[in-house]
C-alpha positions in Angstrom: 1.2 -45.1 -52.6 2.4 -44.6 -56.0 2.1 -47.1 -58.6 6.0 -47.1 -58.5 6.0 -47.5 -54.8 3.4 -50.1 -54.8 5.7 -51.9 -57.6 8.7 -51.6 -55.6 7.1 -53.3 -52.7 5.6 -56.2 -54.8 9.1 -56.7 -56.0 10.8 -56.7 -52.5 8.4 -59.2 -51.3 8.4 -61.4 -54.1 12.4 -61.4 -54.0 12.5 -62.1 -50.0 10.2 -64.9 -50.2 12.2 -66.5 -53.4 15.8 -66.1 -51.8 14.9 -67.5 -48.3 13.0 -70.4 -49.8 15.9 -71.2 -52.7 18.9 -69.1 -51.9 19.9 -66.2 -53.6 22.3 -67.4 -56.1 19.5 -69.8 -57.6 17.2 -66.9 -58.1 17.7 -64.9 -61.1 16.1 -61.6 -61.8 14.6 -63.1 -64.9 12.6 -65.4 -62.6 11.6 -62.7 -60.4 10.3 -60.5 -63.1 8.5 -63.6 -64.6 6.6 -64.1 -61.3 5.4 -60.8 -61.2 4.5 -60.7 -64.6 6.9 -57.6 -65.3 9.7 -57.4 -67.9 13.5 -57.4 -67.0 13.7 -54.0 -68.2 10.9 -52.9 -65.8 12.7 -54.5 -62.8 16.0 -52.9 -63.3 14.5 -49.5 -63.8 13.4 -49.9 -60.1 16.6 -51.9 -58.9 19.8 -51.4 -60.9 21.3 -55.1 -59.9 20.4 -58.0 -57.9 22.7 -56.7 -54.8 20.5 -53.4 -54.5 17.3 -55.6 -54.5 18.9 -57.9 -52.0 19.6 -55.1 -49.7 16.3 -53.8 -49.7 15.1 -57.2 -48.8 17.5 -57.2 -45.9 15.6 -53.7 -44.7 12.4 -55.6 -45.5 13.2 -58.3 -43.2 14.9 -56.0 -40.4 11.7 -53.9 -40.5 9.1 -57.1 -40.0 11.1 -58.4 -37.1 11.6 -54.8 -35.4 7.7 -54.4 -35.5 7.0 -57.9 -34.6 9.6 -57.2 -31.3 7.6 -54.4 -30.5 4.4 -56.1 -30.7 5.7 -58.9 -28.5 7.0 -56.6 -25.9 3.6 -54.8 -25.7 1.8 -58.1 -24.5 4.4 -59.9 -22.6 5.3 -59.7 -18.6 8.8 -60.3 -18.4 12.4 -60.6 -20.4 12.2 -64.4 -20.9 8.6 -64.3 -22.5 10.0 -62.2 -25.1 12.9 -64.0 -25.8 11.0 -67.4 -25.8 8.4 -65.7 -28.6 11.1 -64.6 -30.5 12.9 -67.7 -30.6 9.6 -69.6 -31.7 9.0 -67.0 -34.3 12.2 -67.4 -35.4 12.1 -71.2 -35.9 8.9 -70.9 -37.7 10.7 -68.6 -40.2 13.6 -71.1 -40.4 11.4 -73.7 -41.3 10.8 -72.0 -44.7 14.2 -70.9 -45.1 17.4 -72.2 -47.0 20.6 -72.4 -45.4 22.1 -71.2 -48.5 20.4 -67.7 -48.2 22.7 -67.4 -45.2 25.7 -68.6 -46.7 25.5 -66.6 -50.3 25.0 -63.2 -48.5 29.0 -63.2 -47.5 29.1 -63.1 -51.8 27.8 -59.5 -51.6 30.1 -57.5 -49.7 28.0 -54.3 -49.1 24.9 -56.3 -47.9 27.2 -58.7 -45.8 29.0 -55.5 -44.3 25.6 -53.9 -43.8 24.0 -56.9 -42.0 27.1 -57.0 -39.7 26.4 -53.6 -38.9 23.2 -54.2 -38.0 24.1 -57.3 -35.9 26.6 -55.1 -33.7 24.1 -52.8 -33.1 21.4 -55.1 -32.3 24.0 -57.0 -29.9 24.0 -53.6 -27.5 20.5 -53.7 -27.2 20.3 -57.6 -26.7 23.1 -56.9 -23.6 21.1 -54.2 -22.2 17.7 -56.5 -22.2 19.7 -59.6 -20.8 20.6 -57.3 -17.7 16.8 -56.4 -17.8 16.3 -60.0 -17.0 18.9 -59.8 -14.3 16.6 -56.9 -12.6 13.6 -59.3 -13.1 15.0 -62.2 -11.0 14.8 -64.3 -14.3 18.8 -64.4 -15.2 21.8 -64.6 -12.9 23.7 -61.6 -12.1 27.0 -63.4 -11.8 27.3 -63.2 -15.7 29.2 -61.2 -17.9 26.6 -60.8 -20.2 29.1 -58.9 -22.7 31.1 -62.3 -22.9 28.2 -64.4 -23.5 26.5 -62.3 -26.0 29.7 -62.5 -28.0 30.0 -66.1 -27.5 26.4 -66.7 -28.7 27.1 -64.7 -31.6 29.9 -66.4 -32.9 28.5 -70.3 -32.0 25.9 -68.8 -34.9 28.7 -67.9 -37.3 30.3 -71.1 -36.5 26.8 -72.9 -37.4 26.8 -71.2 -40.8 30.5 -72.4 -41.6 30.4 -75.9 -40.5 29.2 -79.4 -41.9 27.2 -79.9 -38.7 24.0 -79.4 -40.3 24.7 -82.6 -42.7 24.2 -84.7 -39.6 21.5 -82.7 -38.1 18.9 -80.2 -38.9 19.5 -76.4 -38.7 16.7 -76.4 -36.4 17.7 -78.8 -34.2 21.2 -77.3 -33.7 19.7 -74.0 -33.3 17.1 -75.4 -30.7 20.2 -76.9 -28.9 22.2 -73.8 -28.8 19.2 -71.5 -27.6 18.1 -73.8 -24.8 21.6 -74.4 -23.6 21.8 -70.8 -23.4 19.1 -69.9 -21.6 19.2 -72.5 -19.3 23.1 -71.4 -18.4 22.1 -68.0 -17.8 18.7 -68.6 -15.7 18.0 -68.5 -11.8 15.7 -71.0 -10.3 12.5 -68.5 -11.1 13.7 -68.4 -14.6 14.5 -72.1 -15.1 11.1 -72.6 -14.0 9.4 -70.7 -16.4 11.9 -71.8 -19.3 11.1 -75.8 -18.4 7.2 -75.1 -18.3 7.8 -73.3 -21.5 9.8 -76.4 -23.1 7.0 -78.8 -21.8 4.7 -76.7 -24.1 7.0 -76.5 -26.9 7.9 -80.2 -27.1 4.0 -81.2 -27.0 3.0 -78.4 -30.1 6.0 -79.1 -32.1 
């Protein structure tokens, strides 16, 4: 790895952590440079503006999640195990993420558009994954998963655009959405596995 590439990686890592913790707007390029002990000029030589840096932060987040997903696939026996593992990982990430991070992404059109394209592509994979769960006897065969996937995606959009989280924590609402969704599509076999997971989850929460 060249010194410039190494510096780029350090900047992306530091910025991703700062944006997730504080939100995007409240983190300045000056603060990111200072946290790394580099000049603002050096930072701008690597990333011409905040949106370019944010775009690379998203690439890092996506790459890390894809790598984790592949790791989980290798060690899991069925689709539900994978979903529940990813769910737990997602909750861990949310505990250290500021809701403003999701809200403020919309103020960067190119990044937001890129994320939307990625989400649409992921949705196609999610539908195929859910249908594999049907083949494994975990999910019901009388469900239109194309529709369900759209509804699930829209629920999270609504969550980010309402004041619901003023009364309930983001994590609590996320849990409610996911568990209700999984209960609704699961067969008796799937429900048994889901309930076993929830008992363990609540004990270790």
